[in-house]
N, C-alpha and C positions, 0 to 999 in steps of 0.2 A: 779277174781275178780276185779279191783281195787281201791280205796278207796274212788274214786268218786264216782265208777255204786253201792258201796254200801253206799251211802250216802245218792242219787237220787233213788232208788230201783233197779236200775238194768235197765238205762238208759230206765228206760218209763215215765220218767216225760220229764216237758221240761225246759229248764236253768236258769228260772222263779220262775222254783217249784211246774207249776201243770201240774193239771194230764190231756195224754194228750186225746182229744174229744169226743175217743171213749168211756172211759172208764165214763164218766163226767153222772149228768139226763139224760139231755135232747140229747147225744148221744144216748145212752139207748132205746129214749124215740121214736128216728126218728127210731131204727131197729126195735124196736118195731111197728111201724108208718108202715116199707118197707114191713114184714112180715106179720099181716095182708091184706097190700095190695095187698102182691101179692098171700098172699088167693082166694080172692076177684073176684079179678082174672083165677084164676082158676076156678071155681066153674061159674062165668059169661060166661066165654068159657065153660064151660061145655052146659049152658041155651045153646050159641046160635048158638052149635057147634058141639053135641051130640058128642062120639067115639063109636057110634051104629056099621058103620062100617068099623075098622083102620085096617082089609084087616090082621090080622096075625092068623095061620093056628088054635093054638087054643082053642078050645072051650071056650065059653066065660060062667059064672058065671048064672045066672038068680036072683040069690038072690041078687047080688052089684048094677043091675040094675036104682039105685034112687040116687036122682039128692047129688050129695059130696059126690060117694058112694069111691072113690079115695082118698081123703080126712079125711075122716071116716077110710078107713083100714088102713090108714098111723097112726093118731091117733093112733090106736088100736096096730098097731104095736112097736107104738115107747111107749107105757107103757109097753104093754110084754117087751118086752126088756127091761125097768128099772126095774124096779120087778126081773126078772132074772138075771141081772146084782147085786142087792140089795144081791137076796138069792147066789151068789159066791161068791161077798164079804164076807161072816158069811162061804165060806168053805173054801176057802185060805189065808183069814186070819190071821199075826200073832200078837202075843203079845208085848202086850206092850214095855216090853225089851229083845226086839229079838237081838237089834242094841248091843246092851247094854247100860253104865253109860254113859254121852255123861260130862263127868264133866272133 
């Protein structure tokens, strides 16, 4: 890394010292609103055109035939993934002095 990259945050800031738009609060707010709109759109799509006859050869699980079941299933899967990741971190975590002193 050159000296200018080190002083300007690795090239992530514009020439005037401001962070890029996607790092600001406004950018994060727009991304969050877009995420919510996409989630709402999938629920509305499921209301308008249910996925009953989707043509897959696999048998459907009848307990998952409620509104927004795919969203709930995805949320639970993400929570389980995060919890498993925390346990994996405890299993493979190295000590603070693993790389030695940085003096």
